[in-house]
Structure formats: structure tokens, C-alpha cells
C-alpha positions as CSV (number, residue, x, y, z in Angstrom):
1,M,26.2,-81.4,-14.2
2,P,29.2,-82.7,-16.3
3,N,32.7,-82.4,-14.9
4,G,34.2,-79.0,-15.8
5,A,30.8,-77.3,-16.0
6,T,30.5,-74.2,-13.8
7,A,27.2,-72.7,-12.6
8,L,26.2,-69.6,-14.5
9,R,26.9,-66.4,-12.6
10,P,25.7,-62.9,-13.6
11,V,28.0,-60.9,-15.8
12,K,27.9,-57.2,-15.1
13,S,29.6,-56.1,-18.3
14,P,29.6,-58.8,-21.0
15,P,31.7,-58.3,-24.1
16,R,30.1,-56.4,-26.9
17,L,30.7,-59.4,-29.2
18,L,30.6,-63.2,-28.7
19,L,32.0,-65.4,-31.4
20,L,31.5,-69.2,-31.4
21,A,33.1,-71.4,-34.0
22,G,33.9,-75.1,-34.6
23,P,33.4,-77.9,-37.1
24,T,30.0,-78.9,-38.6
25,A,27.8,-80.9,-36.2
26,V,29.8,-80.0,-33.1
27,G,26.8,-78.4,-31.5
28,K,27.5,-74.7,-32.0
29,S,24.0,-73.6,-32.9
30,D,22.4,-75.1,-29.8
31,V,25.0,-73.5,-27.5
32,A,24.6,-70.1,-29.3
33,L,20.8,-70.2,-28.7
34,V,21.3,-70.7,-25.0
35,L,23.9,-68.0,-24.8
36,A,21.8,-65.5,-26.7
37,E,18.8,-66.2,-24.5
38,R,20.8,-65.8,-21.3
39,F,22.6,-62.7,-22.3
40,G,19.9,-60.9,-24.3
41,G,21.6,-61.6,-27.6
42,E,20.8,-62.1,-31.3
43,I,22.6,-64.6,-33.6
44,V,24.5,-63.7,-36.7
45,S,25.1,-66.7,-38.9
46,V,28.7,-67.2,-40.1
47,D,27.8,-69.7,-42.8
48,S,28.3,-69.4,-46.6
49,M,25.2,-71.4,-47.4
50,Q,22.5,-70.5,-44.9
51,V,22.2,-67.2,-46.6
52,Y,20.3,-68.8,-49.5
53,R,16.5,-69.1,-49.4
54,G,15.4,-72.7,-49.9
55,L,18.7,-74.4,-48.8
56,D,17.1,-75.5,-45.5
57,I,17.6,-79.2,-44.8
58,G,21.1,-79.6,-46.1
59,T,22.5,-76.5,-44.4
60,A,21.0,-77.4,-41.0
61,K,19.3,-74.0,-41.0
62,P,17.8,-72.9,-37.7
63,S,14.2,-74.0,-37.4
64,P,11.3,-71.6,-37.3
65,E,11.0,-72.4,-33.6
66,D,14.6,-71.5,-32.9
67,R,14.2,-68.2,-34.9
68,R,11.2,-67.4,-32.8
69,R,13.3,-68.0,-29.6
70,V,16.1,-65.8,-30.8
71,P,16.4,-63.4,-33.7
72,H,18.8,-64.7,-36.4
73,H,20.6,-62.6,-39.0
74,L,22.2,-63.5,-42.4
75,V,19.8,-66.4,-42.8
76,D,17.5,-66.5,-45.9
77,V,18.8,-63.2,-47.3
78,L,19.7,-64.2,-50.9
79,E,17.9,-65.9,-53.8
80,L,19.5,-68.9,-55.5
81,H,20.8,-66.8,-58.5
82,E,22.8,-64.4,-56.3
83,R,26.5,-64.7,-55.5
84,F,27.9,-64.6,-52.0
85,D,31.5,-64.1,-50.9
86,A,33.6,-62.9,-47.9
87,A,33.3,-59.2,-48.9
88,R,29.5,-59.4,-48.9
89,F,29.5,-61.3,-45.7
90,V,31.6,-58.7,-43.9
91,A,29.3,-55.8,-45.1
92,L,26.1,-57.6,-44.0
93,A,27.5,-58.9,-40.8
94,R,29.0,-55.6,-39.7
95,Q,25.6,-53.9,-40.4
96,A,23.8,-56.6,-38.4
97,V,26.2,-56.2,-35.5
98,R,25.8,-52.4,-35.4
99,D,22.0,-52.8,-35.4
100,I,22.0,-55.4,-32.6
101,Q,24.3,-53.3,-30.5
102,A,22.2,-50.2,-31.1
103,R,19.3,-52.1,-29.5
104,G,21.5,-52.7,-26.5
105,R,21.8,-56.4,-27.2
106,L,24.7,-58.8,-27.6
107,P,25.7,-60.0,-31.1
108,V,26.5,-63.7,-31.1
109,L,28.4,-64.7,-34.3
110,C,28.1,-68.4,-34.8
111,G,29.3,-70.6,-37.6
112,G,32.0,-72.7,-39.2
113,T,33.2,-70.6,-42.1
114,G,36.7,-69.6,-40.9
115,L,37.5,-67.3,-43.7
116,Y,34.4,-65.2,-42.9
117,F,35.4,-64.9,-39.3
118,Q,38.9,-63.9,-40.4
119,A,37.5,-61.3,-42.8
120,F,35.1,-59.9,-40.2
121,L,37.9,-59.5,-37.6
122,A,40.9,-58.6,-39.7
123,G,39.6,-57.4,-43.0
124,L,39.9,-58.9,-46.5
125,G,43.6,-58.6,-47.0
126,S,45.2,-57.5,-50.3
127,A,43.7,-60.1,-52.5
128,P,42.0,-58.7,-55.6
129,G,38.2,-58.7,-55.9
130,P,36.1,-60.8,-58.3
131,N,37.0,-60.6,-62.0
132,P,33.9,-61.7,-63.9
133,A,35.6,-62.3,-67.2
134,L,38.5,-64.3,-65.6
135,R,36.1,-66.2,-63.4
136,A,33.9,-67.2,-66.5
137,E,37.1,-68.5,-68.2
138,L,38.1,-70.5,-65.2
139,E,34.6,-71.9,-64.7
140,A,34.7,-73.2,-68.3
141,T,38.0,-75.0,-67.8
142,P,38.0,-78.7,-66.8
143,M,38.7,-79.3,-63.1
144,P,41.8,-81.4,-63.7
145,A,43.4,-78.6,-65.6
146,L,42.6,-76.1,-62.9
147,L,44.1,-78.4,-60.3
148,R,47.3,-78.9,-62.3
149,E,47.7,-75.1,-62.6
150,L,47.1,-74.6,-58.9
151,Q,49.6,-77.2,-58.0
152,Q,52.3,-75.7,-60.3
153,R,51.7,-72.0,-59.3
154,D,50.9,-72.3,-55.5
155,P,51.8,-75.8,-54.1
156,A,51.0,-74.7,-50.5
157,T,47.5,-73.7,-51.4
158,F,47.1,-76.8,-53.5
159,Q,47.9,-79.0,-50.4
160,R,45.5,-77.0,-48.1
161,I,42.5,-76.4,-50.3
162,D,39.4,-78.6,-50.7
163,R,40.3,-79.9,-54.2
164,Q,36.8,-81.3,-54.6
165,N,35.2,-77.9,-54.3
166,P,35.4,-76.1,-57.7
167,R,34.3,-72.8,-56.2
168,R,37.4,-72.6,-53.9
169,V,39.8,-73.8,-56.6
170,I,38.5,-71.2,-59.1
171,R,38.7,-68.4,-56.5
172,A,42.3,-69.4,-55.7
173,L,43.3,-69.3,-59.3
174,E,41.4,-66.1,-59.9
175,V,43.6,-64.4,-57.3
176,I,46.8,-66.1,-58.3
177,R,46.5,-65.2,-62.0
178,Q,46.1,-61.5,-61.1
179,T,49.0,-61.3,-58.6
180,P,52.5,-62.7,-58.5
181,Q,52.2,-63.7,-54.8
182,P,50.9,-66.9,-53.2
183,L,47.3,-66.8,-52.0
184,A,48.1,-67.2,-48.3
185,S,50.3,-64.0,-48.3
186,Q,47.4,-61.9,-49.6
187,R,45.0,-62.7,-46.8
188,A,44.8,-60.5,-43.8
189,P,46.4,-62.0,-40.7
190,W,44.4,-62.8,-37.7
191,P,44.5,-59.9,-35.2
192,A,46.4,-60.3,-31.9
193,P,44.2,-61.6,-29.1
194,P,42.3,-58.7,-27.6
195,A,43.1,-57.4,-24.2
196,P,40.8,-58.8,-21.5
197,G,38.0,-56.7,-20.3
198,P,34.5,-55.4,-21.3
199,G,33.9,-54.4,-24.9
200,T,36.4,-56.8,-26.5
201,P,35.4,-59.7,-28.8
202,T,35.6,-63.1,-27.2
203,F,36.1,-66.0,-29.6
204,F,35.3,-69.6,-28.4
205,G,35.8,-72.8,-30.3
206,L,34.0,-76.1,-29.6
207,A,35.6,-79.5,-30.2
208,R,34.7,-83.1,-29.7
209,Q,36.5,-86.4,-29.8
210,P,36.7,-87.7,-33.4
211,A,34.5,-90.7,-32.8
212,D,31.8,-88.6,-31.1
213,L,31.9,-85.9,-33.9
214,R,31.7,-88.6,-36.6
215,A,28.8,-90.3,-35.0
216,R,27.0,-86.9,-34.8
217,I,27.7,-86.3,-38.4
218,H,26.2,-89.6,-39.4
219,R,23.1,-89.0,-37.4
220,R,22.7,-85.5,-38.9
221,V,23.1,-86.8,-42.5
222,D,20.6,-89.7,-41.9
223,G,18.2,-87.1,-40.4
224,M,18.5,-84.8,-43.4
225,F,17.7,-87.5,-45.9
226,A,14.8,-88.8,-43.7
227,R,13.4,-85.2,-43.7
228,G,13.4,-85.0,-47.5
229,L,16.8,-83.7,-48.7
230,V,16.4,-85.3,-52.1
231,A,12.9,-83.8,-52.6
232,E,14.1,-80.4,-51.5
233,T,17.0,-80.6,-54.0
234,R,14.6,-81.4,-56.8
235,R,12.6,-78.3,-55.9
236,L,15.8,-76.2,-55.8
237,L,16.9,-77.5,-59.2
238,A,13.6,-76.4,-60.7
239,A,14.2,-73.0,-59.1
240,G,17.7,-72.6,-60.6
241,L,20.1,-74.3,-58.2
242,A,22.2,-75.6,-61.1
243,D,22.8,-72.1,-62.4
244,N,24.6,-71.0,-59.2
245,P,28.0,-72.7,-58.9
246,V,28.4,-71.4,-55.3
247,A,25.1,-72.8,-53.9
248,L,25.4,-76.0,-56.0
249,Q,28.6,-76.9,-54.1
250,A,26.8,-77.0,-50.7
251,L,27.5,-80.3,-49.0
252,G,24.6,-82.7,-49.4
253,Y,23.0,-80.8,-52.3
254,R,25.8,-81.6,-54.7
255,Q,25.6,-85.3,-53.9
256,A,21.8,-85.2,-54.0
257,V,22.0,-83.7,-57.5
258,E,24.3,-86.5,-58.6
259,H,21.8,-89.0,-57.3
260,I,18.9,-87.3,-59.0
261,R,20.9,-87.5,-62.3
262,G,21.3,-91.2,-61.8
263,Q,25.0,-91.3,-61.0
264,Y,24.7,-93.0,-57.6
265,T,22.1,-95.0,-55.6
266,L,20.5,-93.4,-52.6
267,A,22.5,-95.6,-50.2
268,D,25.7,-94.7,-52.0
269,T,24.7,-91.0,-51.9
270,I,24.1,-91.0,-48.1
271,G,27.4,-92.7,-47.6
272,R,29.2,-90.2,-49.8
273,V,27.6,-87.3,-47.9
274,K,28.7,-88.7,-44.6
275,T,32.3,-89.2,-45.9
276,R,32.5,-85.7,-47.4
277,T,31.0,-84.0,-44.3
278,W,33.5,-85.8,-42.1
279,Q,36.4,-84.7,-44.3
280,F,35.0,-81.2,-44.3
281,A,34.8,-81.1,-40.5
282,R,38.4,-82.3,-40.2
283,R,39.5,-79.5,-42.5
284,Q,37.5,-77.0,-40.5
285,M,39.3,-78.1,-37.3
286,T,42.7,-78.0,-38.9
287,W,42.0,-74.5,-40.3
288,F,40.8,-73.1,-36.9
289,R,43.6,-74.6,-34.9
290,H,46.3,-73.3,-37.2
291,Q,44.8,-70.0,-38.3
292,A,42.8,-68.6,-35.4
293,R,43.2,-67.7,-31.8
294,L,40.3,-69.3,-30.0
295,C,39.5,-70.3,-26.5
296,W,38.8,-74.0,-27.1
297,L,36.3,-76.0,-25.1
298,H,36.1,-79.8,-25.4
299,V,32.5,-81.0,-25.3
300,D,31.8,-84.4,-23.8
301,P,29.2,-86.7,-25.6
302,E,26.5,-86.3,-22.9
303,E,27.2,-82.7,-22.2
304,T,24.2,-80.4,-22.8
305,P,24.2,-77.1,-24.6
306,A,23.3,-75.4,-21.3
307,A,26.3,-77.0,-19.6
308,V,28.6,-75.8,-22.3
309,A,27.1,-72.3,-22.0
310,D,27.8,-72.4,-18.3
311,R,31.5,-73.0,-19.0
312,I,31.6,-70.1,-21.5
313,A,30.0,-67.9,-19.0
314,A,32.6,-68.9,-16.4
315,V,35.3,-67.6,-18.6
316,W,33.6,-64.2,-18.8
317,K,33.4,-64.0,-15.0
């Protein structure tokens, strides 16, 4: 057993919610599976892309075997032409949690989309909802012009946002154009940490040393392409992937589309996906460390999901 791991002890009154977050490829899903099995739980995916049917390989969607082991929610619930955002996530996630709790089971919310966790716990804040006409106008505007406007109108958001993700840039400007305040001031603040005791949410974060996480990302990306990410992307394009600007921005798929269109070789594409995924993971860690109140657990390279679950269980003791 790795240093720091604690043998699992029975928990008489586990919290009514368990939340598990962290960057991509850190190992959240495997730990969530173990926890759900041990505590009679069901998993609610906190992921902006696993909701889409067909986006399987590139989103590291739980396998059919994993879904037979433990029920999963908010996976494969939308068609490619449908839009998904934080408000819809909150509505679906809260209903899933109510249903799971009504069955006397433990909801395990697991994922890496920090904004969705924030919206679930604290609400959506005062930001205006989608404006279809304004969004269409922004989507028709060249990306360099959007970035210039964002930098002028909200420098803080410009520095923080993923500037290679048109969906996030467009949403930021959609909000900024409708209100005079910076984007950050319109988001709901994270709630204060809950008082200890049964019935309160418990929010854990997993982290790894950068070299370990980067190596895991590289192995994951290599595995995705070996399992047929390019072929899956071709099928998705035929099914309408290019018509959904949200789904099209999913890491891996966007780069695979560029390869299919002849912009990059396969080797270059794999390298670009590794680089973009690593950059994304670093932004996730920065966001969670600065925006959320998590109980962080450092995971060693050889530590098993069961050992990490033991350590989480010890905190519940």
C-alpha cells in the first residue's frame, strides 16, 4: 500500500454528495468507480462533452463495462445538433442527484469542468442567458476581431480565458455586450466550505506531479488515435459535427477535423493534441486552485485507484 494510504473503514453516515474534480487524465474516473462501488453510489458526469452521443474516444467516455459496473448519468444524453451549457447541466444534474438520493444511493459527481461544479453548488450568478441573435453575430465575426474586443473590454477575462476556444470567447463577449460589468463579477461565488458532518457535500480534488500528468496525457492521446479517433471523427462529420460549434471544439476532435481536411499530418496532429491537452490540464488546475475550495490529494505515479479511494474514505471517518 502506498505511503499515506489508509485502510478503508466503514462509514456509518456518508455525505449525501461526493464531488471529485481535477485535470484531465489525472485518474478521476477510475477513483470514482471504486468509490461508487464501495459506497453504493452512482456517477454523475461533470463534463461538457461526454453528454454527446458519438463523442466516445476523444472524450474518454466511460466504457460499456464501467457503465455496467456503476450507473452513469449525463453521458450520451444529447444529439450532435443540440446545444449544452451550464444552465442545462445544472437542471439535468440536480434531477439526477434527486433521483439517485431517492433510491437511497450516493451521488458521485466526477469531472473536470469547473464552471459546471460552480454552477451546481452556487448557482449561475447574474450573467444573462443565451441571446441567439447576438450569438449568431459573434459566431460570424473573425476570431482575431473577437479577441481584440475581449482584450479591450475585459482584460482580466482575456488573460484567463482559453483564447483558442471560440465557444468560450463568444460566450464571454455575449455576456459583456449585454452588461456593463466584467464577466468575473457576474458569476456566482463559490459557497463557503460546508460544516463537517453527515449530509454535507464533500469536494475532493486529485493532483499529480507535472511530469507524471504529462506522461499520462501522452499515453491517453496515443491510445485514442490507436483506437480510431480519426475514423470516429469522420463518422461524426457525416452526422453533423461541423454544425455544432460547441461539440466541434472538443479537444482531439477539432484537431482531427483539421487533419481530415489536410491541414496537418497525422504525426503533427497527435503532437498538437498532446500539447493542447496539456495546456488545458494546466488551466484546469489553475482554475480549481484559485476558484474552488477542495480537499486536495496528491496521487503518486504507482498509486492505484483503490488506494486513492482508501485515502478519501479516511477523510470521511
